[in-house]
N, C-alpha and C positions, 0 to 999 in steps of 0.2 A: 543196863544189863541186857545183853543181846540174848535172843532166845536160841537154844541149841537144837538143830535138826538131826544131828549126828553125834556120835561118840566114836572115838578112834579106838580100834581093838586091833593091835598089831599093825598090819599093813593095810587093813581095810577100815572103812567107816560103816557103822551100823546105824540105821535110822532109829531115832528115839521119839519122833514126833509124826503126827499125821502128814505134815509137809514132806518129811524125809521119806516116808513110805510111798507117798504118791510120786515122788521124783524117781524112786527105784522102780515102781511099776511102769511109769512112763518110758523109762529107759528100757525096760524088758519088753515092753509092747513094741517100741521102735525096733529093737534088734530082731524080735520075732518077725515083723513085717519085712525088714531088709532080708532076712534069711529065706523066707518063703519067696520073695521076688527074685533073689539071686539064684536060688535053687531051681526055680522053674526054667530059667533060661540057660542053665549050665549043663555041660555034657559029662563032667566028672566031679570028683571030690575036690580036686585042686581048683577047678573053675569056680565053684561054690566059695572056697576059702578066699580066693582072690577077689571075689565079688563082695564078700562081707567085711573083709578086713579093714578097709579104710573107715567104714561106717561104724563098725564095733569100736575101733580104736578112738575115733572121735567122740562118740556117744560116752565111753567110759572115762575119757579124758575130762570132758565137761562135767560129767557126774561127780568125779573125785575132786575137781577144782571147786565145784559148789559145796561139796561136803566138807572140804578142807577150811573153807571160809565160814561155814555154818556150824562148825563144831568148837568145842572148848579146847584150848590148848593145855598142856601140862601146867603151865604157870597159873592159868586161870583156876584150875582145879585145886591147885596147892593153895591159892588165895582163899578160895571158898572154904576149903577145910580148916585153914587157920582161923578164919572169921567165925566159923561155927563152932 
């Protein structure tokens, strides 16, 4: 049986273990660092958005990919409920 780091709630994944929380915190720290670096060199709001967009999208894509692989599916949850 695999350990679940996340649980799917609607369209998002919420962390349910220490590993999931650490992964969310690392993603948040990375995004904050990218924002500070991009904002320091930009002249307008649109410059900042253009600077952070590829990094934020990549970071959250990797986060949600890991979360989808480390969460239980609906089929697994139904099997656990039936067995208990």
